[in-house]
C-alpha positions, 0 to 999 in steps of 0.5 A: 431551449428545453431544460434537462430533466432533473434525473438525467441519467446520461450525465449523473446516475444520481439526483444531485439536486436532492441534498441527502443524495448529494451528501451521500455522494460526497461521503462516498468520495471522502471515504475513497480519499481516506482509503487512498491516504491509508494505502499511501501511509502503508506504502510510505511505512514500507519505504521507511522499513526498508531503510531501517533494515538496511541501516540495521545491517550497516550497524551490525557490520560496524559493531563487528569491527569494535574490539570489544566484540572480536569474539562474535561470529563475523556474519554478513546478514545479506539483507539487500534482498529483503531491503529491495523486496520491501521497497518494491512492495512499497512501490507496488502498494503506492501504484495499486493505491493510485489505480484503486483510487481512480477506479473507485472514483469512476465507479462512484461517479457512474453509479456502479453497484459492484466493485472489483476486489482485485486491488485488495487481493494484490495487496494481501498477496504482496504482504503475505509474500513479504512476510514469508520472504522475511521469515525465510531469510531469518530462518536461513540466518538462524540455521547458518 
């Protein structure tokens, strides 16, 4: 039974018998996991922020019913769209995080030299869109 060559490119593109190569390979995977966890924290923060927006709207509506604030303008902030869009961006971030984690993991295991910037671009566009959306909602509220 012939033994496989140590640098067998069919199973692993790396010589994992070399301790330095093995440590570098593990560092890449650990960095990928840290990035995945950072994306998850961002998604969870967006979930939490959407609930904060909704609770703030509820607080303002309840505050308008207090007799001490009767002279205040009775405005409804219409934050449902902002809340739902923030929650949707949080879901998008979580989905992109999972996809990106498995994509980078596959690239590391196959020895790919180039990674796609698509997930990072999607995330950036989503955050910029959310900022522009929140700005337009607040501008609309100010101008009423």
